C-alpha positions as a LaTeX table, in Angstrom:
\begin{tabular}{lrrr}
\hline
Residue & $x$ (\AA) & $y$ (\AA) & $z$ (\AA) \\
\hline
Met1 & $-77.63$ & 261.61 & 113.69 \\
Arg2 & $-77.04$ & 258.88 & 116.28 \\
Ile3 & $-79.41$ & 258.96 & 119.26 \\
His4 & $-77.96$ & 256.60 & 121.86 \\
Asp5 & $-74.32$ & 257.57 & 122.01 \\
Ser6 & $-74.63$ & 258.10 & 125.75 \\
Glu7 & $-76.56$ & 256.19 & 128.40 \\
Ala8 & $-76.92$ & 259.44 & 130.37 \\
Arg9 & $-78.69$ & 261.28 & 127.54 \\
Pro10 & $-82.50$ & 260.98 & 127.60 \\
Trp11 & $-83.84$ & 258.63 & 124.97 \\
Arg12 & $-86.24$ & 259.99 & 122.39 \\
Phe13 & $-89.59$ & 258.40 & 121.60 \\
Leu14 & $-92.34$ & 258.75 & 119.06 \\
Val15 & $-95.71$ & 257.78 & 120.51 \\
Ser16 & $-98.75$ & 257.33 & 118.28 \\
Thr17 & $-102.29$ & 258.16 & 119.35 \\
Asn18 & $-105.69$ & 259.14 & 117.95 \\
Arg19 & $-105.53$ & 262.03 & 115.51 \\
Gly20 & $-106.79$ & 265.18 & 117.19 \\
Leu21 & $-106.05$ & 263.96 & 120.72 \\
Glu22 & $-102.30$ & 264.51 & 120.72 \\
Ala23 & $-102.48$ & 267.09 & 123.53 \\
Ile24 & $-104.35$ & 264.65 & 125.78 \\
Ala25 & $-101.83$ & 261.88 & 125.09 \\
Gly26 & $-99.01$ & 264.38 & 125.68 \\
Ala27 & $-100.45$ & 265.22 & 129.11 \\
Glu28 & $-100.53$ & 261.53 & 130.00 \\
Leu29 & $-96.93$ & 261.10 & 128.84 \\
Thr30 & $-95.91$ & 263.98 & 131.08 \\
Glu31 & $-97.70$ & 262.40 & 134.05 \\
Leu32 & $-95.84$ & 259.17 & 133.36 \\
Gly33 & $-92.53$ & 260.99 & 133.67 \\
Leu34 & $-91.65$ & 261.80 & 130.05 \\
Ser35 & $-90.36$ & 265.26 & 129.15 \\
Asn36 & $-90.77$ & 267.69 & 126.26 \\
Ala37 & $-93.96$ & 266.03 & 124.97 \\
Ala38 & $-95.06$ & 267.81 & 121.79 \\
Thr39 & $-97.06$ & 267.01 & 118.68 \\
Leu40 & $-94.74$ & 265.94 & 115.88 \\
Tyr41 & $-97.52$ & 265.58 & 113.32 \\
Pro42 & $-101.18$ & 264.43 & 113.41 \\
Gly43 & $-101.45$ & 261.25 & 115.45 \\
Met44 & $-97.84$ & 261.33 & 116.66 \\
Val45 & $-96.28$ & 262.83 & 119.80 \\
Glu46 & $-92.54$ & 263.02 & 120.44 \\
Cys47 & $-91.02$ & 263.03 & 123.92 \\
Ala48 & $-87.91$ & 262.11 & 125.87 \\
Gly49 & $-87.16$ & 259.97 & 128.89 \\
Pro50 & $-85.09$ & 257.16 & 130.39 \\
Pro51 & $-85.03$ & 253.57 & 129.04 \\
Thr52 & $-87.41$ & 252.55 & 131.85 \\
Ala53 & $-90.11$ & 254.59 & 130.09 \\
Ile54 & $-90.42$ & 251.86 & 127.45 \\
Pro55 & $-92.06$ & 249.18 & 129.63 \\
Leu56 & $-93.95$ & 251.83 & 131.59 \\
Leu57 & $-95.58$ & 253.37 & 128.51 \\
Asn58 & $-96.38$ & 250.02 & 126.93 \\
Thr59 & $-98.18$ & 248.73 & 130.01 \\
Arg60 & $-99.61$ & 251.90 & 131.60 \\
Gly61 & $-100.24$ & 254.33 & 128.75 \\
Arg62 & $-104.02$ & 254.28 & 128.23 \\
Thr63 & $-104.34$ & 256.91 & 125.47 \\
Ile64 & $-101.52$ & 255.70 & 123.21 \\
His65 & $-101.20$ & 253.14 & 120.42 \\
Arg66 & $-97.50$ & 252.50 & 119.86 \\
Val67 & $-94.22$ & 253.40 & 121.55 \\
Leu68 & $-91.39$ & 253.85 & 119.06 \\
Leu69 & $-87.80$ & 254.26 & 120.19 \\
Glu70 & $-86.07$ & 256.81 & 117.97 \\
Leu71 & $-82.76$ & 255.56 & 116.61 \\
Ala72 & $-81.82$ & 258.30 & 114.15 \\
Arg73 & $-83.16$ & 261.49 & 112.62 \\
Gly74 & $-81.88$ & 263.47 & 109.69 \\
Glu75 & $-82.49$ & 265.26 & 106.43 \\
Cys76 & $-82.44$ & 262.99 & 103.40 \\
His77 & $-83.17$ & 263.54 & 99.73 \\
Ser78 & $-82.58$ & 260.07 & 98.32 \\
Leu79 & $-82.83$ & 256.37 & 99.15 \\
Gly80 & $-79.06$ & 256.25 & 99.44 \\
Glu81 & $-79.05$ & 258.95 & 102.10 \\
Ile82 & $-81.77$ & 257.11 & 104.03 \\
Ala83 & $-79.70$ & 253.92 & 103.91 \\
Asp84 & $-76.64$ & 255.87 & 105.08 \\
Leu85 & $-78.63$ & 257.22 & 108.05 \\
Val86 & $-79.63$ & 253.67 & 109.03 \\
Ala87 & $-76.02$ & 252.54 & 108.64 \\
Glu88 & $-74.97$ & 255.06 & 111.32 \\
Val89 & $-77.11$ & 253.20 & 113.90 \\
Asp90 & $-75.63$ & 250.24 & 115.76 \\
Ile91 & $-78.57$ & 247.92 & 115.05 \\
Thr92 & $-76.83$ & 245.11 & 116.94 \\
Gln93 & $-77.77$ & 246.95 & 120.17 \\
Tyr94 & $-81.38$ & 245.99 & 119.55 \\
Leu95 & $-81.61$ & 243.02 & 117.13 \\
Asp96 & $-79.88$ & 239.69 & 117.74 \\
Thr97 & $-78.67$ & 237.57 & 114.85 \\
Asp98 & $-81.27$ & 234.86 & 115.46 \\
Gln99 & $-84.18$ & 237.33 & 115.60 \\
Ser100 & $-86.32$ & 238.15 & 112.57 \\
Phe101 & $-87.21$ & 241.67 & 111.56 \\
Ala102 & $-89.25$ & 243.73 & 109.11 \\
Ala103 & $-88.89$ & 247.31 & 107.87 \\
Arg104 & $-92.05$ & 249.39 & 107.51 \\
Ala105 & $-92.19$ & 252.89 & 106.04 \\
Gln106 & $-94.63$ & 255.79 & 106.00 \\
Arg107 & $-93.96$ & 258.49 & 103.42 \\
Arg108 & $-95.51$ & 261.92 & 102.89 \\
Gly109 & $-94.48$ & 264.50 & 100.31 \\
Glu110 & $-92.95$ & 264.58 & 96.85 \\
His111 & $-90.17$ & 262.00 & 96.35 \\
Ser112 & $-88.63$ & 260.00 & 93.54 \\
Phe113 & $-89.32$ & 256.79 & 95.49 \\
Glu114 & $-92.25$ & 255.02 & 97.16 \\
Ser115 & $-92.68$ & 253.51 & 100.64 \\
Pro116 & $-91.83$ & 249.93 & 99.46 \\
Asp117 & $-88.54$ & 251.30 & 98.07 \\
Val118 & $-87.72$ & 252.77 & 101.48 \\
Glu119 & $-88.54$ & 249.48 & 103.19 \\
Ser120 & $-86.32$ & 247.54 & 100.81 \\
Arg121 & $-83.31$ & 249.83 & 101.22 \\
Val122 & $-83.69$ & 250.09 & 105.00 \\
Gly123 & $-84.03$ & 246.31 & 105.30 \\
Gln124 & $-80.87$ & 245.83 & 103.24 \\
Ala125 & $-79.00$ & 248.41 & 105.34 \\
Ile126 & $-79.96$ & 246.53 & 108.50 \\
Val127 & $-78.82$ & 243.20 & 107.05 \\
Asp128 & $-75.56$ & 244.74 & 105.86 \\
Ser129 & $-74.73$ & 245.90 & 109.39 \\
Tyr130 & $-74.03$ & 242.25 & 110.38 \\
Pro131 & $-71.25$ & 239.90 & 109.27 \\
Ala132 & $-72.16$ & 237.85 & 106.20 \\
Asn133 & $-72.55$ & 234.61 & 108.17 \\
Gln134 & $-74.57$ & 236.16 & 111.04 \\
Arg135 & $-77.28$ & 238.14 & 109.30 \\
Pro136 & $-80.75$ & 238.21 & 110.93 \\
Pro137 & $-83.64$ & 236.85 & 108.84 \\
Val138 & $-86.35$ & 239.01 & 107.31 \\
Asp139 & $-89.93$ & 238.05 & 108.22 \\
Leu140 & $-92.63$ & 240.31 & 106.78 \\
Glu141 & $-95.53$ & 238.40 & 108.37 \\
Asn142 & $-94.56$ & 237.84 & 112.00 \\
Pro143 & $-91.23$ & 239.53 & 112.79 \\
Asp144 & $-89.66$ & 239.64 & 116.23 \\
Leu145 & $-88.92$ & 243.35 & 115.77 \\
Ile146 & $-90.25$ & 246.02 & 113.41 \\
Phe147 & $-88.13$ & 248.99 & 112.34 \\
Arg148 & $-90.43$ & 251.85 & 111.31 \\
Val149 & $-89.18$ & 254.68 & 109.12 \\
Phe150 & $-91.05$ & 257.96 & 108.69 \\
Val151 & $-90.29$ & 260.12 & 105.66 \\
Arg152 & $-91.96$ & 263.54 & 105.64 \\
Glu153 & $-90.71$ & 265.83 & 102.90 \\
Gln154 & $-86.92$ & 265.78 & 103.50 \\
Arg155 & $-87.05$ & 264.73 & 107.17 \\
Val156 & $-86.44$ & 261.07 & 108.00 \\
Ile157 & $-86.83$ & 259.40 & 111.39 \\
Val158 & $-85.74$ & 255.80 & 112.00 \\
Thr159 & $-87.34$ & 253.95 & 114.93 \\
Val160 & $-87.74$ & 250.50 & 116.41 \\
Asp161 & $-91.26$ & 249.57 & 117.49 \\
Thr162 & $-91.23$ & 248.57 & 121.17 \\
Thr163 & $-94.94$ & 247.63 & 121.09 \\
Gly164 & $-95.08$ & 245.12 & 118.24 \\
Gln165 & $-97.61$ & 243.95 & 115.68 \\
Arg166 & $-100.69$ & 244.58 & 117.82 \\
Ser167 & $-101.51$ & 248.19 & 118.72 \\
Leu168 & $-102.16$ & 249.01 & 122.36 \\
His169 & $-105.68$ & 250.14 & 121.48 \\
Arg170 & $-106.62$ & 246.51 & 120.76 \\
Arg171 & $-107.36$ & 245.59 & 124.35 \\
Gln172 & $-107.62$ & 241.95 & 125.33 \\
Asn173 & $-110.77$ & 242.43 & 127.43 \\
Arg174 & $-113.29$ & 243.00 & 124.62 \\
Thr175 & $-115.01$ & 239.64 & 124.15 \\
Phe176 & $-118.37$ & 241.15 & 123.16 \\
Glu177 & $-118.38$ & 243.66 & 120.29 \\
His178 & $-120.95$ & 246.38 & 119.70 \\
Glu179 & $-121.71$ & 247.15 & 116.05 \\
Ala180 & $-120.02$ & 250.57 & 116.31 \\
Pro181 & $-117.56$ & 250.45 & 119.23 \\
Ile182 & $-115.31$ & 253.31 & 120.29 \\
Arg183 & $-111.58$ & 252.75 & 120.55 \\
Pro184 & $-110.44$ & 252.14 & 124.15 \\
Thr185 & $-107.74$ & 254.79 & 123.74 \\
Met186 & $-110.39$ & 257.35 & 122.77 \\
Ala187 & $-112.48$ & 256.27 & 125.76 \\
Ala188 & $-109.45$ & 256.73 & 128.01 \\
Ala189 & $-108.84$ & 260.22 & 126.58 \\
Met190 & $-112.48$ & 261.13 & 127.21 \\
Tyr191 & $-112.22$ & 259.99 & 130.80 \\
Arg192 & $-109.13$ & 262.12 & 131.30 \\
Leu193 & $-111.11$ & 265.14 & 130.06 \\
Ala194 & $-113.89$ & 264.28 & 132.50 \\
Ala195 & $-111.43$ & 265.11 & 135.32 \\
Pro196 & $-113.52$ & 263.53 & 138.11 \\
Arg197 & $-113.19$ & 264.63 & 141.72 \\
Ser198 & $-113.06$ & 262.32 & 144.69 \\
Gly199 & $-116.49$ & 260.88 & 145.36 \\
Asp200 & $-117.93$ & 261.70 & 141.92 \\
Val201 & $-120.23$ & 259.37 & 140.03 \\
Val202 & $-119.42$ & 259.07 & 136.32 \\
Val203 & $-122.18$ & 257.79 & 134.02 \\
Asp204 & $-122.09$ & 256.56 & 130.43 \\
Pro205 & $-125.79$ & 256.49 & 129.44 \\
Met206 & $-125.11$ & 254.91 & 126.01 \\
Cys207 & $-122.35$ & 252.51 & 126.99 \\
Gly208 & $-122.72$ & 249.90 & 124.23 \\
Cys209 & $-120.20$ & 247.15 & 124.97 \\
Gly210 & $-118.91$ & 249.05 & 128.01 \\
Thr211 & $-115.65$ & 250.50 & 126.66 \\
Ile212 & $-115.85$ & 253.85 & 128.44 \\
Pro213 & $-116.82$ & 252.45 & 131.90 \\
Ile214 & $-114.15$ & 249.75 & 131.59 \\
Glu215 & $-111.44$ & 252.25 & 130.67 \\
Ala216 & $-112.58$ & 254.53 & 133.48 \\
Ala217 & $-112.40$ & 251.73 & 136.05 \\
Gly218 & $-109.02$ & 250.59 & 134.76 \\
Ala219 & $-107.68$ & 254.13 & 135.03 \\
Glu220 & $-109.01$ & 254.58 & 138.56 \\
Leu221 & $-107.45$ & 251.31 & 139.74 \\
Gly222 & $-104.19$ & 251.84 & 137.87 \\
Arg223 & $-104.60$ & 248.56 & 136.00 \\
Pro224 & $-102.05$ & 247.76 & 133.30 \\
Val225 & $-103.09$ & 247.66 & 129.65 \\
Glu226 & $-103.30$ & 244.11 & 128.29 \\
Ile227 & $-103.40$ & 243.30 & 124.58 \\
Gly228 & $-102.95$ & 239.51 & 124.68 \\
Gln229 & $-99.55$ & 239.57 & 122.96 \\
Glu230 & $-95.96$ & 239.68 & 124.11 \\
Leu231 & $-94.77$ & 243.25 & 123.83 \\
Ala232 & $-91.85$ & 243.75 & 121.47 \\
Phe233 & $-89.63$ & 245.56 & 124.00 \\
Arg234 & $-89.18$ & 242.24 & 125.81 \\
Arg235 & $-87.36$ & 241.00 & 122.70 \\
Leu236 & $-85.10$ & 244.01 & 122.35 \\
Arg237 & $-81.43$ & 243.20 & 122.84 \\
Cys238 & $-80.98$ & 246.17 & 125.13 \\
Pro239 & $-80.02$ & 245.69 & 128.80 \\
Ala240 & $-80.68$ & 249.37 & 129.55 \\
Ile241 & $-84.42$ & 248.68 & 129.33 \\
Glu242 & $-85.60$ & 247.60 & 132.74 \\
Ser243 & $-89.03$ & 246.13 & 133.39 \\
Gly244 & $-89.61$ & 247.33 & 136.95 \\
Thr245 & $-92.73$ & 249.32 & 136.09 \\
Asp246 & $-94.90$ & 248.61 & 139.16 \\
Glu247 & $-93.12$ & 251.07 & 141.45 \\
Leu248 & $-93.02$ & 253.73 & 138.73 \\
Ala249 & $-96.71$ & 253.22 & 137.96 \\
Glu250 & $-97.65$ & 253.59 & 141.62 \\
Gln251 & $-95.79$ & 256.89 & 141.76 \\
Cys252 & $-97.76$ & 258.18 & 138.76 \\
His253 & $-101.19$ & 256.82 & 139.70 \\
Glu254 & $-103.79$ & 258.82 & 141.60 \\
Ser255 & $-107.19$ & 257.32 & 142.43 \\
His256 & $-110.25$ & 259.52 & 142.98 \\
Asn257 & $-112.62$ & 257.00 & 144.61 \\
Val258 & $-115.06$ & 257.46 & 141.73 \\
Gly259 & $-118.30$ & 255.56 & 141.16 \\
Ile260 & $-118.68$ & 254.31 & 137.57 \\
Val261 & $-122.01$ & 253.49 & 135.92 \\
Gly262 & $-122.77$ & 252.16 & 132.44 \\
Ala263 & $-126.28$ & 252.12 & 130.96 \\
Asp264 & $-127.86$ & 251.40 & 127.60 \\
Ile265 & $-131.34$ & 250.90 & 126.18 \\
Asp266 & $-130.20$ & 247.64 & 124.54 \\
Glu267 & $-130.39$ & 244.72 & 127.00 \\
Gln268 & $-128.05$ & 242.59 & 124.89 \\
Ala269 & $-125.45$ & 245.38 & 124.86 \\
Val270 & $-125.63$ & 245.72 & 128.64 \\
Ala271 & $-125.20$ & 241.95 & 129.03 \\
Gly272 & $-122.18$ & 242.13 & 126.73 \\
Ala273 & $-120.75$ & 245.07 & 128.66 \\
Arg274 & $-121.02$ & 243.09 & 131.88 \\
Glu275 & $-119.19$ & 240.19 & 130.20 \\
Asn276 & $-116.44$ & 242.51 & 128.98 \\
Ala277 & $-116.07$ & 243.94 & 132.50 \\
Arg278 & $-115.77$ & 240.41 & 133.91 \\
Thr279 & $-113.12$ & 239.56 & 131.33 \\
Ala280 & $-111.21$ & 242.69 & 132.34 \\
Gly281 & $-111.46$ & 241.75 & 136.03 \\
Leu282 & $-113.54$ & 244.86 & 136.74 \\
Ala283 & $-117.01$ & 243.43 & 137.25 \\
Gly284 & $-117.17$ & 244.61 & 140.86 \\
Glu285 & $-116.03$ & 248.13 & 139.97 \\
Ile286 & $-118.82$ & 249.11 & 137.54 \\
Ser287 & $-122.60$ & 249.25 & 137.94 \\
Phe288 & $-124.57$ & 248.43 & 134.78 \\
Ala289 & $-128.24$ & 249.07 & 134.07 \\
Val290 & $-130.76$ & 248.99 & 131.23 \\
Ala291 & $-132.04$ & 252.55 & 130.82 \\
Asn292 & $-133.30$ & 254.92 & 128.12 \\
Ala293 & $-131.20$ & 258.11 & 127.95 \\
Arg294 & $-134.02$ & 259.86 & 126.07 \\
Glu295 & $-136.40$ & 259.54 & 129.00 \\
Gln296 & $-134.25$ & 259.87 & 132.11 \\
Leu297 & $-130.54$ & 259.96 & 132.86 \\
Leu298 & $-129.18$ & 258.03 & 135.79 \\
Asp299 & $-127.95$ & 260.49 & 138.41 \\
Gly300 & $-124.28$ & 261.33 & 138.11 \\
Asp301 & $-121.84$ & 264.19 & 138.50 \\
Ile302 & $-120.22$ & 263.63 & 135.10 \\
Val303 & $-121.54$ & 262.13 & 131.86 \\
Val304 & $-119.07$ & 260.57 & 129.40 \\
Thr305 & $-120.53$ & 258.97 & 126.29 \\
Asp306 & $-120.03$ & 258.07 & 122.64 \\
Met307 & $-123.26$ & 258.97 & 120.86 \\
Pro308 & $-124.69$ & 257.00 & 117.93 \\
Phe309 & $-123.84$ & 258.55 & 114.57 \\
Gly310 & $-126.69$ & 256.98 & 112.61 \\
Ile311 & $-124.24$ & 255.88 & 109.90 \\
Arg312 & $-123.51$ & 252.21 & 110.62 \\
Thr313 & $-126.59$ & 251.75 & 112.77 \\
Gly314 & $-129.00$ & 253.53 & 110.39 \\
Gly315 & $-132.03$ & 255.59 & 111.31 \\
Asp316 & $-132.71$ & 259.25 & 112.12 \\
Val317 & $-130.75$ & 260.28 & 115.23 \\
Arg318 & $-132.20$ & 263.79 & 115.51 \\
Pro319 & $-134.92$ & 262.86 & 118.04 \\
Leu320 & $-132.35$ & 261.02 & 120.15 \\
Tyr321 & $-130.01$ & 264.03 & 120.20 \\
Ala322 & $-132.79$ & 266.50 & 121.04 \\
Asp323 & $-134.18$ & 264.37 & 123.87 \\
Phe324 & $-130.74$ & 263.55 & 125.27 \\
Ala325 & $-129.70$ & 267.23 & 125.27 \\
Glu326 & $-132.89$ & 268.06 & 127.18 \\
Gln327 & $-132.28$ & 265.33 & 129.75 \\
Leu328 & $-128.66$ & 266.40 & 130.13 \\
Ala329 & $-129.58$ & 270.02 & 130.80 \\
Ala330 & $-132.12$ & 268.92 & 133.43 \\
Ser331 & $-129.76$ & 266.49 & 135.16 \\
Pro332 & $-127.49$ & 267.28 & 138.13 \\
Cys333 & $-124.32$ & 266.60 & 136.14 \\
Arg334 & $-121.78$ & 269.44 & 136.03 \\
Arg335 & $-119.73$ & 268.19 & 133.04 \\
Ala336 & $-120.37$ & 266.12 & 129.94 \\
Val337 & $-117.75$ & 264.69 & 127.59 \\
Ile338 & $-119.37$ & 263.64 & 124.32 \\
His339 & $-117.99$ & 262.09 & 121.13 \\
Thr340 & $-120.11$ & 262.55 & 118.01 \\
Thr341 & $-120.20$ & 263.39 & 114.32 \\
Arg342 & $-123.41$ & 265.37 & 114.81 \\
Ala343 & $-122.49$ & 268.06 & 117.32 \\
Asn344 & $-124.86$ & 270.54 & 115.70 \\
Leu345 & $-127.82$ & 268.40 & 116.77 \\
Leu346 & $-127.01$ & 268.81 & 120.48 \\
Gly347 & $-127.42$ & 272.57 & 120.58 \\
Val348 & $-124.77$ & 273.04 & 123.28 \\
Glu349 & $-121.83$ & 275.42 & 123.60 \\
Pro350 & $-118.75$ & 273.37 & 124.50 \\
Thr351 & $-116.07$ & 274.55 & 126.87 \\
Glu352 & $-113.53$ & 272.61 & 124.79 \\
Arg353 & $-113.78$ & 271.08 & 121.34 \\
Phe354 & $-111.42$ & 268.53 & 119.74 \\
Glu355 & $-111.71$ & 267.84 & 116.03 \\
Met356 & $-110.65$ & 264.32 & 115.23 \\
Arg357 & $-111.13$ & 261.32 & 113.01 \\
Arg358 & $-112.81$ & 257.98 & 113.65 \\
Gly359 & $-111.71$ & 255.81 & 110.75 \\
Arg360 & $-112.72$ & 257.83 & 107.69 \\
Leu361 & $-115.27$ & 259.85 & 109.61 \\
Glu362 & $-114.66$ & 263.39 & 110.82 \\
Ser363 & $-115.87$ & 263.61 & 114.41 \\
Glu364 & $-115.71$ & 265.90 & 117.40 \\
Leu365 & $-115.10$ & 265.43 & 121.06 \\
Leu366 & $-116.96$ & 268.01 & 123.16 \\
Val367 & $-116.45$ & 269.02 & 126.77 \\
Val368 & $-119.56$ & 270.79 & 128.08 \\
Asp369 & $-119.68$ & 272.39 & 131.54 \\
Tyr370 & $-123.04$ & 273.12 & 133.14 \\
\hline
\end{tabular}
């Protein structure tokens, strides 16, 4: 099934995010002007919108990892049928003859072929769509464009990756790394769940390298996401994609005049968080302090934090969780958003609970209203 037969028809996108947080990413997509956002499968949201959504999502989407432009979708039972589906797409709309490309496949279900077989046949189908003397080169290491194919049971979706090799969660601003950092996209999702009001103070009492405060400040100021790499959509041979995202972003952005505070018991971590905030150009937007969350929480209306799991860092975290829960209950905060693998140690009843994964770890994101 061809997708872009008509300029007037909304384009379809697949947008990847953290598994378990698809609804949060979908809400952000809707705010950014996309329509019909819905979970396609774990870690992937589908939606529709104009071509201008491509630069907007890649530079302003804080909870997402990749923006994939859907080229074709169909039911296929063999490699030949997958190749035929690719052959229906006018690849020359997107890939010039002097640009390199790679085909990447993800496969789930029972099939007579493997993912490398899909990549080989799709790559050949793309090459065959050009005249023999004008065929684009294949580059598996550093391609100009990546065509991603998803095979789930008998459903096949062909896309072109408008983000590129580097996922949007790999922000450029992290120069200091904590030993167990949270993904910036998860931090951004947590801040969205915090739902601050105008004049609120948001505190991360275990801020580590400062990811949550930095994402919060970036969201409040409407700063673009920067990953230190040219985004692939700028290489797409597609004049319908316009890059005038500033005006669109301003229409979508709403600031709440929120105070943002990051604290940690580790002086070196706080120093690193300050450095990361400087690198992100947000040093003047965040207050940092050395403080022990087990003894006293800094005053705030909302607490947003990623708690130690005790897995990479070692040690018994039960005293920390018990003391922190006590301090939280005694504090003036009205909402806490907490990411942890040890929710049972907090002894709280969440208003909302999101089951998710952090690498190979099963974790939970809790929203607790007081």
